[in-house]
ZATORPA-683346 format. One record per atom (N, C-alpha, C): residue in one letter; x, y, z. Coordinates in steps of 0.001 Angstrom, whole numbers, padded with zeros to 6 digits, always signed. Example, Ala and Ser with C-alpha at 12.3 -4.5 7.8 and 13.67 -1.06 7.14 Angstrom:
BEGIN
A+013190-005690+007800A+012300-004500+007800A+013200-003300+007800S+012850-002250+007080S+013670-001060+007140S+012900+000030+007870
END
This chain:
BEGIN
M+000834-001170+000000M+000000+000000+000000M+000880+001233+000000S+000443+002245-000726S+001195+003493-000811S+001160+004251+000496A+002190+005021+000719A+002239+005857+001917A+001062+006823+001904G+000490+007054+003067G-000618+007983+003187G-001981+007385+002913L-002022+006103+002545L-003311+005465+002290L-003695+004565+003458L-004975+004532+003729L-005508+003660+004770L-006212+002476+004120A-006014+001311+004670A-006754+000138+004216A-008074+000127+004986V-009180+000163+004249V-010499+000208+004864V-011336-000921+004274L-012021-001651+005145L-012915-002713+004704L-014338-002173+004766L-014903-001916+003604L-016269-001411+003513L-017234-002573+003339Q-018363-002497+004015Q-019441-003479+003866Q-020502-002825+002986V-020404-003065+001683V-021259-002380+000722V-022191-003369+000037N-023474-003103+000148N-024493-003928-000511N-024326-005403-000182G-023980-005673+001075G-023854-007048+001545G-022545-007719+001220E-021606-007001+000655E-020302-007570+000311E-019192-006771+000982S-018132-007459+001375S-016949-006781+001908S-016091-006307+000747R-015680-005055+000814R-014843-004479-000243R-013669-003763+000398A-012485-004241+000130A-011275-003606+000650A-010902-002459-000271V-010707-001290+000321V-010289-000129-000454V-009094+000507+000238A-008272+001165-000533A-007143+001932-000007A-007437+003394-000293V-007587+004168+000776V-008016+005556+000615V-007165+006504+001443P-006985+007722+000972P-006382+008743+001821P-007326+009002+003006A-006794+009440+004109A-007598+009659+005316A-008759+010618+005078R-008617+011544+004155R-009657+012547+003913R-010576+012205+002741R-010500+010994+002224R-011352+010589+001090R-012787+010406+001566T-013724+011010+000849T-015125+010844+001222T-015613+009457+000815L-016669+009036+001466L-017282+007764+001101L-017770+007825-000341L-018328+008957-000745L-018794+009108-002126L-017681+008810-003119D-016531+009440-002934D-015417+009213-003858D-014902+007782-003777A-014852+007227-002575A-014378+005845-002425A-015317+004874-003132L-016614+005073-003022L-017582+004182-003683L-017505+004307-005203R-017374+005517-005678R-017365+005740-007122R-016048+005312-007760D-014920+005536-007055D-013608+005284-007634D-013198+003815-007618Q-013300+003161-006467Q-012731+001819-006373Q-013728+000707-006681P-014886+000635-006007P-015822-000412-006417P-016568-000076-007700G-016517+001207-008131G-017192+001599-009364G-018698+001721-009215L-019170+002004-008016L-020601+002181-007779L-020934+003659-008007T-021486+003945-009165T-021688+005338-009572T-023127+005822-009397G-023949+005042-008707G-025330+005467-008485G-025418+006726-007654A-024635+006808-006597A-024583+008036-005794A-023853+009082-006626K-024478+010237-006785K-023935+011285-007654K-023237+012365-006853K-022254+012975-007481K-021575+014117-006867K-022259+015368-007385G-023115+015929-006535G-023835+017149-006898G-023049+018352-006428W-023520+018974-005379W-022860+020156-004858W-021637+019801-004047N-021532+018556-003621N-020400+018074-002828N-020251+018869-001523A-021402+019304-001007A-021405+020085+000236A-022564+019678+001142G-023186+018528+000849G-024273+018038+001681G-025586+018754+001495L-025755+019454+000399L-026951+020270+000214L-028007+019672-000695C-027633+018730-001569C-028593+018319-002594C-029161+016912-002427G-028498+016035-001720G-029005+014679-001521G-028718+013715-002658A-028052+014157-003716A-027772+013274-004850A-026836+012128-004471C-026077+012298-003407C-025086+011301-002996C-025592+010387-001877N-026881+010460-001565N-027406+009692-000433N-027153+008196-000560V-026754+007609+000559V-026652+006166+000727V-027259+005844+002086L-027481+004574+002331L-027919+004142+003657L-026714+003600+004408I-026546+004036+005632I-025532+003462+006510I-026268+002986+007754D-026218+001689+007966D-026961+001067+009066D-028427+001482+009023G-028981+001623+007820G-030391+001923+007635G-030768+003391+007641D-029814+004264+007926D-030093+005699+007967D-029550+006388+006720V-030277+007397+006253V-029831+008174+005090V-028645+009036+005501I-027567+008911+004736I-026330+009658+004990I-025878+010310+003691R-025422+011535+003779R-024819+012215+002634R-023385+011690+002503S-023149+010891+001486S-021831+010266+001356S-020740+011269+000988C-021109+012461+000532C-020102+013482+000221C-019548+014131+001483L-020246+013962+002611L-019800+014552+003872L-019196+013534+004830C-019233+012286+004446C-018814+011187+005312C-017457+010656+004838L-016529+010520+005752L-015227+009975+005368L-015304+008453+005255A-014709+007925+004210A-014736+006477+003981A-014159+005722+005171A-013084+006223+005744A-012432+005535+006859A-013350+005413+008071G-014297+006313+008207G-015216+006283+009336G-016379+005330+009157T-016436+004658+008017T-017566+003761+007754T-017163+002293+007752A-015931+002010+008152A-015470+000613+008170A-016413-000229+009022D-016752-001375+008515D-017584-002360+009204D-018998-001885+009503R-019464-000861+008817R-020863-000448+008925R-021570-000879+007647A-022838-001177+007740A-023607-001653+006584A-023974-000474+005684I-023350-000423+004516I-023584+000637+003540I-024431+000047+002416T-025511+000744+002077T-026343+000321+000953T-026442+001479-000016T-026054+001221-001250T-026171+002211-002311T-027446+001915-003093V-027798+002790-004008V-028988+002559-004820V-028857+001250-005602E-027641+000891-005979E-027434-000374-006698E-027792-001569-005818G-027572-001438-004521G-027835-002530-003587G-029293-002693-003212L-030159-001808-003682L-031587-001932-003385L-032271-002966-004270A-031693-003243-005420A-032270-004237-006321A-032220-005613-005659V-033175-006447-006023V-033263-007800-005478V-033126-008785-006641D-032102-009620-006578D-031852-010604-007635D-031835-009958-009028G-031226-008775-009100G-031097-008096-010379G-032343-007370-010844R-033399-007405-010040R-034639-006713-010389R-034804-005493-009491P-035392-004420-010023P-035576-003223-009199P-036414-003519-007953S-036110-002814-006872S-036939-002912-005673S-038307-002306-005981V-039245-002481-005093V-040571-001897-005275V-040457-000378-005434V-039617+000251-004637V-039449+001708-004725V-038844+002085-006073Q-037794+001412-006489Q-037183+001719-007783Q-038191+001540-008915Q-038947+000451-008885Q-039930+000191-009941Q-041042+001233-009922A-041463+001645-008735A-042515+002662-008632A-042049+003985-009242F-040796+004345-009037F-040273+005572-009643F-040320+005464-011166L-039999+004305-011702L-040075+004112-013156L-041519+004156-013634D-042391+003403-012957D-043785+003294-013392D-044551+004606-013266A-044222+005420-012275A-044918+006689-012065A-044348+007811-012929G-043282+007537-013654G-042662+008568-014483G-041938+009622-013667A-041415+009213-012511A-040734+010160-011625A-039307+010447-012068I-038754+009611-012913I-037372+009801-013360I-037349+010865-014445Q-036643+011935-014198Q-036501+012985-015202Q-035079+012868-015775C-034194+013760-015401C-032822+013657-015907C-032088+012515-015219G-032561+012131-014040G-031986+011003-013328G-030889+011352-012348F-030395+012569-012387F-029250+012905-011555F-029573+012820-010071C-030679+013374-009649C-031023+013383-008219C-031841+012171-007813M-032370+011433-008767M-033327+010379-008451M-032739+009252-007609T-031468+008945-007772T-030909+007867-006946T-030945+008257-005478G-030643+009499-005176G-030730+009978-003801G-032164+009987-003298M-033110+010352-004172M-034535+010335-003810M-034992+008918-003498I-034558+007970-004316I-034943+006567-004120I-034380+006047-002805V-033159+006402-002489V-032560+005998-001212V-033351+006604-000054S-033691+007886-000146S-034467+008542+000909S-035841+007897+001058A-036498+007605-000064A-037817+006971-000030A-037740+005570+000572T-036687+004842+000233T-036507+003494+000784T-036362+003553+002296A-035553+004477+002781A-035376+004615+004230A-036696+004977+004899L-037436+005888+004299L-038736+006265+004850L-039621+005041+005015L-039744+004245+003951L-040661+003100+003986L-040167+001977+004885Q-038872+001906+005107Q-038363+000917+006060Q-038710+001314+007494H-038775+002616+007762H-039081+003109+009105H-040567+003392+009302N-041280+003689+008213N-042686+004056+008277N-043391+003520+007031P-043923+002309+007091P-044520+001701+005898P-045830+002347+005436K-046416+003221+006258K-047665+003895+005880K-047540+005405+006087P-046626+006029+005369P-046415+007470+005580P-047550+008304+005007S-047803+009428+005636S-048736+010411+005080S-048001+011175+003978R-048750+011969+003244R-048123+012792+002209R-047135+013771+002844D-047466+014289+004030D-046536+015175+004734D-045268+014435+005152D-045410+013169+005586D-044237+012355+005931D-043336+012187+004712I-043951+011953+003567I-043191+011769+002323I-042450+013059+001978R-043156+014163+002052R-042522+015448+001740R-041336+015716+002674T-041524+015415+003944T-040442+015614+004913T-039255+014720+004585A-039523+013458+004226A-038446+012498+003947A-037605+012905+002746I-038218+013546+001758I-037464+013935+000560I-037083+015413+000573S-037340+016086+001676S-037075+017529+001730S-035597+017878+001574G-034714+016953+001850G-033281+017200+001689G-032747+016830+000319N-033650+016462-000594N-033258+016086-001948N-033708+017171-002910L-032740+017836-003517L-033061+018898-004460L-033160+018351-005877C-034192+018790-006585C-034407+018370-007964C-034813+019587-008776R-034179+019767-009913R-034506+020901-010772R-035468+020530-011892C-035731+019239-012080C-036545+018802-013216C-037965+018384-012853S-038129+017679-011747S-039376+016957-011529S-040511+017771-010940G-040232+018772-010146G-041292+019473-009446G-041856+018654-008304Y-041321+017476-008073Y-041635+016597-006945Y-042994+015912-007010V-043911+016339-007875V-045236+015731-007930V-045126+014241-008258K-044413+013913-009318K-044273+012505-009718K-043474+011708-008692V-042542+012347-008015V-041758+011669-006975V-042683+011256-005829I-043526+012174-005395I-044475+011864-004322I-045439+010766-004772E-045911+010860-006004E-046800+009820-006542E-046088+008469-006592A-044826+008465-006943A-044060+007215-006995A-043949+006584-005606I-043692+007389-004615I-043574+006863-003250I-044927+006348-002781E-045994+007057-003101E-047338+006577-002744E-047660+005271-003466L-047219+005135-004705L-047399+003884-005445L-046642+002748-004760A-045422+003018-004333A-044641+001996-003619A-045345+001601-002324V-045896+002568-001608V-046633+002279-000373V-047804+001352-000681A-048558+001655-001720A-049715+000834-002096A-049290-000578-002481R-048216-000686-003221R-047749-002008-003645R-047248-002828-002460L-046578-002168-001537L-046060-002875-000371L-047172-003282+000590A-048310-002610+000522A-049435-002923+001402A-050250-004107+000901Q-050015-004531-000333Q-050755-005666-000883Q-050332-006946-000174P-051264-007916-000059P-050910-009191+000578P-049747-009884-000141A-048988-010656+000620A-047851-011404+000052A-048328-012226-001133G-047516-012268-002157G-047866-013017-003363G-048584-012171-004381E-049174-011053-003945E-049873-010161-004864E-049090-008904-005163T-047984-008704-004433T-047189-007500-004622T-046423-007601-005939P-046673-006668-006870P-045919-006693-008120P-044473-006278-007877G-043544-007043-008371G-042121-006721-008210G-041557-007298-006930P-040257-007147-006741P-039571-007719-005588P-039809-006930-004306A-039270-007409-003245A-039421-006778-001929A-038839-005368-001926L-039149-004622-000878L-038680-003248-000742L-037183-003144-000935A-036448-003945-000234A-034998-003937-000362A-034481-005318+000027A-033330-005640-000495A-032735-006924-000164A-032449-006971+001339E-032765-008050+001943E-032522-008218+003391E-031268-009020+003577
END
């Protein structure tokens, strides 16, 4: 290993990934550079837009503000890790079906935020949904279709087992 690099074992999407990073490398850069997980986007790179959102131990975290070295041995889930057996999660599919995807830049962060919301609150009100995505900035969608997509995911997840179209909310 080169001088100045730290060996960090990241637990990403259920897999251990060894990375060598400078002490000040953000989780966003570490995920995008070494494992090649580019779903989290580098927006403002100041924690303001939510495009870089990932789940760490089930909580939404701005990966542009989090140092990779500080996430060793914590469960990190990126938007790529929400798919189940190569199929979109219910939330991902709802965003597609509701036409919530516009340019796509902020949508991965929105999907991560929506997934966290539904894991903590499977029957959110419209106000709960608005609050959950309030840290995600989007210049294209106007948020109407995003809210509709999350409501669609809620409806699909509320259906009895065996009747839910698409895979589970997120891989367990």
